[in-house]
Backbone as XML, in Angstrom:
<?xml version="1.0"?>
<chain id="A" units="angstrom">
  <residue number="1" name="MET">
    <atom name="N" x="54.142" y="-37.688" z="-87.334"/>
    <atom name="CA" x="54.849" y="-38.796" z="-87.372"/>
    <atom name="C" x="54.740" y="-39.363" z="-85.441"/>
  </residue>
  <residue number="2" name="ASN">
    <atom name="N" x="55.313" y="-40.202" z="-85.560"/>
    <atom name="CA" x="55.423" y="-40.548" z="-84.111"/>
    <atom name="C" x="56.635" y="-40.260" z="-83.317"/>
  </residue>
  <residue number="3" name="LYS">
    <atom name="N" x="56.915" y="-39.729" z="-82.556"/>
    <atom name="CA" x="57.826" y="-39.273" z="-81.881"/>
    <atom name="C" x="58.617" y="-40.466" z="-81.339"/>
  </residue>
  <residue number="4" name="PRO">
    <atom name="N" x="59.842" y="-40.345" z="-80.941"/>
    <atom name="CA" x="60.836" y="-41.332" z="-81.034"/>
    <atom name="C" x="60.616" y="-41.906" z="-79.559"/>
  </residue>
  <residue number="5" name="ILE">
    <atom name="N" x="60.614" y="-43.340" z="-79.112"/>
    <atom name="CA" x="60.711" y="-43.328" z="-77.527"/>
    <atom name="C" x="61.389" y="-43.370" z="-76.830"/>
  </residue>
  <residue number="6" name="ASP">
    <atom name="N" x="61.422" y="-42.700" z="-75.476"/>
    <atom name="CA" x="62.248" y="-42.209" z="-74.374"/>
    <atom name="C" x="63.452" y="-43.700" z="-74.228"/>
  </residue>
  <residue number="7" name="ALA">
    <atom name="N" x="64.938" y="-43.510" z="-74.348"/>
    <atom name="CA" x="65.545" y="-44.486" z="-74.137"/>
    <atom name="C" x="65.522" y="-45.025" z="-72.643"/>
  </residue>
  <residue number="8" name="LEU">
    <atom name="N" x="64.872" y="-44.391" z="-71.380"/>
    <atom name="CA" x="64.586" y="-44.668" z="-70.500"/>
    <atom name="C" x="63.531" y="-46.015" z="-70.565"/>
  </residue>
  <residue number="9" name="LEU">
    <atom name="N" x="62.848" y="-45.891" z="-70.871"/>
    <atom name="CA" x="61.222" y="-46.537" z="-71.279"/>
    <atom name="C" x="62.026" y="-47.667" z="-72.163"/>
  </residue>
  <residue number="10" name="LEU">
    <atom name="N" x="62.438" y="-47.855" z="-72.682"/>
    <atom name="CA" x="63.090" y="-48.862" z="-73.177"/>
    <atom name="C" x="64.200" y="-50.058" z="-72.492"/>
  </residue>
  <residue number="11" name="GLN">
    <atom name="N" x="64.450" y="-49.947" z="-71.364"/>
    <atom name="CA" x="65.494" y="-50.442" z="-70.779"/>
    <atom name="C" x="64.598" y="-51.101" z="-69.623"/>
  </residue>
  <residue number="12" name="PRO">
    <atom name="N" x="65.365" y="-52.868" z="-69.368"/>
    <atom name="CA" x="64.607" y="-53.405" z="-68.800"/>
    <atom name="C" x="64.040" y="-52.988" z="-67.126"/>
  </residue>
  <residue number="13" name="ALA">
    <atom name="N" x="63.117" y="-53.333" z="-66.807"/>
    <atom name="CA" x="61.926" y="-52.607" z="-65.194"/>
    <atom name="C" x="63.253" y="-53.290" z="-64.277"/>
  </residue>
  <residue number="14" name="GLU">
    <atom name="N" x="63.186" y="-53.043" z="-62.812"/>
    <atom name="CA" x="63.894" y="-53.752" z="-62.176"/>
    <atom name="C" x="62.464" y="-54.559" z="-61.723"/>
  </residue>
  <residue number="15" name="ALA">
    <atom name="N" x="63.652" y="-55.942" z="-60.622"/>
    <atom name="CA" x="62.209" y="-56.626" z="-60.464"/>
    <atom name="C" x="61.708" y="-56.091" z="-59.001"/>
  </residue>
  <residue number="16" name="PHE">
    <atom name="N" x="60.109" y="-55.834" z="-58.340"/>
    <atom name="CA" x="59.844" y="-55.335" z="-57.262"/>
    <atom name="C" x="60.144" y="-56.255" z="-56.275"/>
  </residue>
  <residue number="17" name="ALA">
    <atom name="N" x="60.641" y="-56.761" z="-56.335"/>
    <atom name="CA" x="61.301" y="-58.110" z="-55.167"/>
    <atom name="C" x="61.589" y="-59.083" z="-55.326"/>
  </residue>
  <residue number="18" name="ASP">
    <atom name="N" x="63.087" y="-58.822" z="-55.117"/>
    <atom name="CA" x="64.119" y="-60.093" z="-54.889"/>
    <atom name="C" x="63.864" y="-61.700" z="-54.348"/>
  </residue>
  <residue number="19" name="TYR">
    <atom name="N" x="62.970" y="-62.403" z="-55.127"/>
    <atom name="CA" x="62.252" y="-63.430" z="-54.727"/>
    <atom name="C" x="63.120" y="-64.786" z="-53.626"/>
  </residue>
  <residue number="20" name="MET">
    <atom name="N" x="64.666" y="-64.508" z="-54.593"/>
    <atom name="CA" x="65.281" y="-65.069" z="-53.910"/>
    <atom name="C" x="66.435" y="-64.699" z="-52.554"/>
  </residue>
  <residue number="21" name="LYS">
    <atom name="N" x="65.954" y="-63.728" z="-52.327"/>
    <atom name="CA" x="66.237" y="-62.545" z="-50.762"/>
    <atom name="C" x="65.542" y="-63.411" z="-49.706"/>
  </residue>
  <residue number="22" name="ASN">
    <atom name="N" x="64.186" y="-63.647" z="-49.956"/>
    <atom name="CA" x="63.865" y="-64.203" z="-48.766"/>
    <atom name="C" x="63.255" y="-65.421" z="-48.645"/>
  </residue>
  <residue number="23" name="THR">
    <atom name="N" x="64.474" y="-66.391" z="-49.426"/>
    <atom name="CA" x="64.266" y="-67.458" z="-49.619"/>
    <atom name="C" x="63.744" y="-68.311" z="-47.794"/>
  </residue>
  <residue number="24" name="ALA">
    <atom name="N" x="65.333" y="-68.043" z="-47.315"/>
    <atom name="CA" x="65.572" y="-68.554" z="-45.890"/>
    <atom name="C" x="63.640" y="-67.889" z="-45.523"/>
  </residue>
  <residue number="25" name="ALA">
    <atom name="N" x="63.406" y="-66.920" z="-45.397"/>
    <atom name="CA" x="61.731" y="-66.877" z="-44.478"/>
    <atom name="C" x="60.969" y="-67.588" z="-44.857"/>
  </residue>
  <residue number="26" name="ARG">
    <atom name="N" x="61.107" y="-68.151" z="-46.268"/>
    <atom name="CA" x="60.093" y="-68.441" z="-46.919"/>
    <atom name="C" x="60.169" y="-70.035" z="-46.606"/>
  </residue>
  <residue number="27" name="ILE">
    <atom name="N" x="61.114" y="-70.608" z="-46.017"/>
    <atom name="CA" x="61.303" y="-71.623" z="-45.826"/>
    <atom name="C" x="61.086" y="-72.342" z="-44.375"/>
  </residue>
  <residue number="28" name="ASP">
    <atom name="N" x="61.789" y="-70.949" z="-43.930"/>
    <atom name="CA" x="61.641" y="-71.810" z="-42.077"/>
    <atom name="C" x="60.557" y="-71.272" z="-41.807"/>
  </residue>
  <residue number="29" name="VAL">
    <atom name="N" x="60.363" y="-72.412" z="-41.104"/>
    <atom name="CA" x="58.512" y="-72.103" z="-40.571"/>
    <atom name="C" x="58.591" y="-71.575" z="-39.171"/>
  </residue>
  <residue number="30" name="GLY">
    <atom name="N" x="59.553" y="-71.213" z="-38.454"/>
    <atom name="CA" x="59.321" y="-70.475" z="-37.737"/>
    <atom name="C" x="59.763" y="-69.409" z="-37.084"/>
  </residue>
  <residue number="31" name="ALA">
    <atom name="N" x="60.496" y="-68.436" z="-38.636"/>
    <atom name="CA" x="60.914" y="-67.104" z="-38.682"/>
    <atom name="C" x="59.483" y="-66.734" z="-39.698"/>
  </residue>
  <residue number="32" name="GLU">
    <atom name="N" x="58.746" y="-67.707" z="-40.188"/>
    <atom name="CA" x="57.341" y="-67.064" z="-40.853"/>
    <atom name="C" x="56.623" y="-67.266" z="-40.067"/>
  </residue>
  <residue number="33" name="ALA">
    <atom name="N" x="56.175" y="-67.643" z="-38.632"/>
    <atom name="CA" x="55.250" y="-67.518" z="-37.540"/>
    <atom name="C" x="55.622" y="-66.818" z="-36.919"/>
  </residue>
  <residue number="34" name="LYS">
    <atom name="N" x="57.084" y="-65.752" z="-36.468"/>
    <atom name="CA" x="57.237" y="-64.887" z="-35.965"/>
    <atom name="C" x="57.017" y="-63.634" z="-36.579"/>
  </residue>
  <residue number="35" name="ALA">
    <atom name="N" x="57.191" y="-63.780" z="-38.144"/>
    <atom name="CA" x="56.482" y="-62.438" z="-39.017"/>
    <atom name="C" x="54.935" y="-62.515" z="-38.904"/>
  </residue>
  <residue number="36" name="GLN">
    <atom name="N" x="54.639" y="-63.453" z="-39.327"/>
    <atom name="CA" x="52.756" y="-63.503" z="-39.124"/>
    <atom name="C" x="52.346" y="-62.936" z="-37.429"/>
  </residue>
  <residue number="37" name="GLN">
    <atom name="N" x="53.332" y="-63.378" z="-36.763"/>
    <atom name="CA" x="52.964" y="-62.756" z="-34.974"/>
    <atom name="C" x="53.063" y="-61.240" z="-35.169"/>
  </residue>
  <residue number="38" name="ASP">
    <atom name="N" x="54.109" y="-60.803" z="-35.635"/>
    <atom name="CA" x="54.682" y="-59.184" z="-35.581"/>
    <atom name="C" x="53.972" y="-58.874" z="-36.707"/>
  </residue>
  <residue number="39" name="GLY">
    <atom name="N" x="52.692" y="-58.895" z="-37.381"/>
    <atom name="CA" x="51.980" y="-58.230" z="-38.011"/>
    <atom name="C" x="52.088" y="-57.590" z="-39.321"/>
  </residue>
  <residue number="40" name="ALA">
    <atom name="N" x="53.109" y="-58.942" z="-40.271"/>
    <atom name="CA" x="53.679" y="-59.095" z="-41.292"/>
    <atom name="C" x="52.448" y="-59.320" z="-42.391"/>
  </residue>
  <residue number="41" name="ARG">
    <atom name="N" x="52.426" y="-58.765" z="-43.415"/>
    <atom name="CA" x="51.386" y="-59.040" z="-44.403"/>
    <atom name="C" x="51.853" y="-59.759" z="-45.960"/>
  </residue>
  <residue number="42" name="VAL">
    <atom name="N" x="53.120" y="-59.126" z="-46.099"/>
    <atom name="CA" x="53.895" y="-59.404" z="-47.372"/>
    <atom name="C" x="54.776" y="-60.078" z="-46.868"/>
  </residue>
  <residue number="43" name="GLY">
    <atom name="N" x="54.960" y="-61.179" z="-48.006"/>
    <atom name="CA" x="56.402" y="-62.367" z="-47.748"/>
    <atom name="C" x="56.408" y="-63.526" z="-46.475"/>
  </residue>
  <residue number="44" name="ILE">
    <atom name="N" x="54.851" y="-63.882" z="-46.249"/>
    <atom name="CA" x="54.303" y="-65.001" z="-45.603"/>
    <atom name="C" x="52.972" y="-65.775" z="-46.631"/>
  </residue>
  <residue number="45" name="SER">
    <atom name="N" x="53.644" y="-67.141" z="-46.038"/>
    <atom name="CA" x="52.221" y="-67.685" z="-47.284"/>
    <atom name="C" x="51.431" y="-68.001" z="-45.994"/>
  </residue>
  <residue number="46" name="ARG">
    <atom name="N" x="50.155" y="-68.044" z="-47.036"/>
    <atom name="CA" x="48.614" y="-67.814" z="-46.618"/>
    <atom name="C" x="48.526" y="-68.711" z="-47.052"/>
  </residue>
  <residue number="47" name="PRO">
    <atom name="N" x="47.586" y="-70.208" z="-46.617"/>
    <atom name="CA" x="46.516" y="-70.567" z="-47.488"/>
    <atom name="C" x="45.207" y="-70.313" z="-48.223"/>
  </residue>
  <residue number="48" name="HIS">
    <atom name="N" x="44.738" y="-70.138" z="-49.094"/>
    <atom name="CA" x="43.678" y="-69.728" z="-49.777"/>
    <atom name="C" x="42.552" y="-70.332" z="-48.844"/>
  </residue>
  <residue number="49" name="GLU">
    <atom name="N" x="41.508" y="-69.982" z="-48.787"/>
    <atom name="CA" x="40.304" y="-70.443" z="-48.020"/>
    <atom name="C" x="39.784" y="-71.073" z="-48.218"/>
  </residue>
  <residue number="50" name="SER">
    <atom name="N" x="39.919" y="-71.272" z="-49.851"/>
    <atom name="CA" x="39.022" y="-72.421" z="-50.586"/>
    <atom name="C" x="40.205" y="-73.728" z="-51.012"/>
  </residue>
  <residue number="51" name="ALA">
    <atom name="N" x="41.061" y="-73.665" z="-50.224"/>
    <atom name="CA" x="42.230" y="-74.627" z="-51.177"/>
    <atom name="C" x="42.145" y="-76.278" z="-50.681"/>
  </residue>
  <residue number="52" name="GLN">
    <atom name="N" x="41.778" y="-76.398" z="-49.251"/>
    <atom name="CA" x="41.490" y="-78.363" z="-49.130"/>
    <atom name="C" x="40.435" y="-77.980" z="-50.096"/>
  </residue>
  <residue number="53" name="LEU">
    <atom name="N" x="38.823" y="-77.389" z="-49.989"/>
    <atom name="CA" x="37.604" y="-77.511" z="-51.228"/>
    <atom name="C" x="38.313" y="-78.068" z="-52.325"/>
  </residue>
  <residue number="54" name="HIS">
    <atom name="N" x="38.914" y="-77.100" z="-53.007"/>
    <atom name="CA" x="39.579" y="-77.317" z="-54.527"/>
    <atom name="C" x="40.347" y="-78.492" z="-54.482"/>
  </residue>
  <residue number="55" name="VAL">
    <atom name="N" x="41.447" y="-78.782" z="-53.537"/>
    <atom name="CA" x="42.192" y="-80.193" z="-54.261"/>
    <atom name="C" x="41.121" y="-81.326" z="-53.802"/>
  </residue>
  <residue number="56" name="ALA">
    <atom name="N" x="40.063" y="-81.397" z="-52.533"/>
    <atom name="CA" x="39.215" y="-82.411" z="-52.922"/>
    <atom name="C" x="38.239" y="-82.835" z="-53.398"/>
  </residue>
  <residue number="57" name="GLY">
    <atom name="N" x="37.841" y="-81.777" z="-54.366"/>
    <atom name="CA" x="37.511" y="-81.890" z="-55.599"/>
    <atom name="C" x="35.751" y="-81.196" z="-55.002"/>
  </residue>
  <residue number="58" name="GLU">
    <atom name="N" x="35.550" y="-80.876" z="-53.576"/>
    <atom name="CA" x="35.114" y="-80.445" z="-52.885"/>
    <atom name="C" x="34.215" y="-79.177" z="-53.144"/>
  </residue>
  <residue number="59" name="ALA">
    <atom name="N" x="34.992" y="-78.352" z="-53.850"/>
    <atom name="CA" x="34.905" y="-76.674" z="-53.617"/>
    <atom name="C" x="33.138" y="-76.083" z="-55.346"/>
  </residue>
  <residue number="60" name="THR">
    <atom name="N" x="32.778" y="-74.927" z="-54.812"/>
    <atom name="CA" x="31.487" y="-74.908" z="-55.346"/>
    <atom name="C" x="31.969" y="-73.958" z="-56.395"/>
  </residue>
  <residue number="61" name="TYR">
    <atom name="N" x="31.795" y="-74.159" z="-57.444"/>
    <atom name="CA" x="32.088" y="-72.908" z="-58.731"/>
    <atom name="C" x="30.256" y="-72.850" z="-59.211"/>
  </residue>
  <residue number="62" name="ILE">
    <atom name="N" x="30.906" y="-71.248" z="-60.232"/>
    <atom name="CA" x="29.766" y="-70.635" z="-60.723"/>
    <atom name="C" x="28.716" y="-71.623" z="-61.005"/>
  </residue>
  <residue number="63" name="ASP">
    <atom name="N" x="29.344" y="-72.656" z="-61.880"/>
    <atom name="CA" x="28.570" y="-73.450" z="-62.960"/>
    <atom name="C" x="27.668" y="-74.278" z="-61.619"/>
  </residue>
  <residue number="64" name="ASP">
    <atom name="N" x="28.185" y="-74.496" z="-60.692"/>
    <atom name="CA" x="27.401" y="-75.521" z="-60.128"/>
    <atom name="C" x="26.613" y="-74.535" z="-59.339"/>
  </residue>
  <residue number="65" name="ILE">
    <atom name="N" x="26.047" y="-73.348" z="-59.009"/>
    <atom name="CA" x="24.877" y="-72.995" z="-58.939"/>
    <atom name="C" x="24.306" y="-72.570" z="-59.317"/>
  </residue>
  <residue number="66" name="PRO">
    <atom name="N" x="22.562" y="-73.251" z="-59.046"/>
    <atom name="CA" x="21.620" y="-72.897" z="-60.119"/>
    <atom name="C" x="21.360" y="-71.952" z="-60.547"/>
  </residue>
  <residue number="67" name="GLU">
    <atom name="N" x="20.590" y="-71.300" z="-61.355"/>
    <atom name="CA" x="20.311" y="-70.248" z="-61.640"/>
    <atom name="C" x="18.775" y="-69.976" z="-60.684"/>
  </residue>
  <residue number="68" name="LEU">
    <atom name="N" x="18.085" y="-68.554" z="-60.562"/>
    <atom name="CA" x="17.096" y="-68.487" z="-60.194"/>
    <atom name="C" x="15.834" y="-68.420" z="-60.965"/>
  </residue>
  <residue number="69" name="ALA">
    <atom name="N" x="14.935" y="-68.978" z="-60.564"/>
    <atom name="CA" x="14.089" y="-69.131" z="-61.613"/>
    <atom name="C" x="13.184" y="-67.557" z="-62.169"/>
  </residue>
  <residue number="70" name="GLY">
    <atom name="N" x="12.876" y="-67.459" z="-63.319"/>
    <atom name="CA" x="12.733" y="-66.406" z="-63.856"/>
    <atom name="C" x="14.334" y="-65.702" z="-64.337"/>
  </residue>
  <residue number="71" name="THR">
    <atom name="N" x="15.561" y="-66.288" z="-64.685"/>
    <atom name="CA" x="16.651" y="-65.209" z="-64.606"/>
    <atom name="C" x="16.579" y="-65.060" z="-65.783"/>
  </residue>
  <residue number="72" name="LEU">
    <atom name="N" x="16.576" y="-63.920" z="-66.231"/>
    <atom name="CA" x="17.012" y="-63.121" z="-67.598"/>
    <atom name="C" x="18.517" y="-62.874" z="-68.075"/>
  </residue>
  <residue number="73" name="HIS">
    <atom name="N" x="18.380" y="-63.623" z="-69.071"/>
    <atom name="CA" x="19.808" y="-63.556" z="-70.078"/>
    <atom name="C" x="19.804" y="-62.325" z="-71.346"/>
  </residue>
  <residue number="74" name="CYS">
    <atom name="N" x="20.956" y="-61.684" z="-71.014"/>
    <atom name="CA" x="20.611" y="-60.818" z="-72.481"/>
    <atom name="C" x="22.188" y="-61.013" z="-73.204"/>
  </residue>
  <residue number="75" name="ALA">
    <atom name="N" x="22.389" y="-60.200" z="-74.364"/>
    <atom name="CA" x="23.437" y="-60.120" z="-74.879"/>
    <atom name="C" x="23.294" y="-58.656" z="-75.925"/>
  </residue>
  <residue number="76" name="LEU">
    <atom name="N" x="23.964" y="-57.898" z="-75.747"/>
    <atom name="CA" x="24.550" y="-56.951" z="-77.228"/>
    <atom name="C" x="24.558" y="-57.010" z="-78.139"/>
  </residue>
  <residue number="77" name="GLY">
    <atom name="N" x="23.938" y="-56.383" z="-79.451"/>
    <atom name="CA" x="25.114" y="-56.794" z="-80.736"/>
    <atom name="C" x="24.839" y="-55.272" z="-81.147"/>
  </residue>
  <residue number="78" name="LEU">
    <atom name="N" x="26.503" y="-54.801" z="-81.568"/>
    <atom name="CA" x="26.847" y="-53.644" z="-81.256"/>
    <atom name="C" x="27.060" y="-53.514" z="-83.103"/>
  </residue>
  <residue number="79" name="SER">
    <atom name="N" x="26.816" y="-52.749" z="-83.573"/>
    <atom name="CA" x="27.802" y="-52.428" z="-85.279"/>
    <atom name="C" x="28.538" y="-51.716" z="-85.093"/>
  </residue>
  <residue number="80" name="PRO">
    <atom name="N" x="29.546" y="-52.325" z="-86.123"/>
    <atom name="CA" x="30.744" y="-51.608" z="-86.215"/>
    <atom name="C" x="30.567" y="-50.243" z="-86.718"/>
  </residue>
</chain>
């Protein structure tokens, strides 16, 4: 029979980081720029490298890339 679950595992987990705690730094552009200059990697906004392309509808998606001539496709059929 299954063992009972430990009570510690049934308690809600602590939040990894309080999102509302750093609201001022996220909204304050000057504080964010200073944090970035100081070498911060966490808690600062960084634009995605292709964000502008996605917004403009010019991003390349995998379906837009032509297959190479002679590309082999395969699928596995496994029995249960």
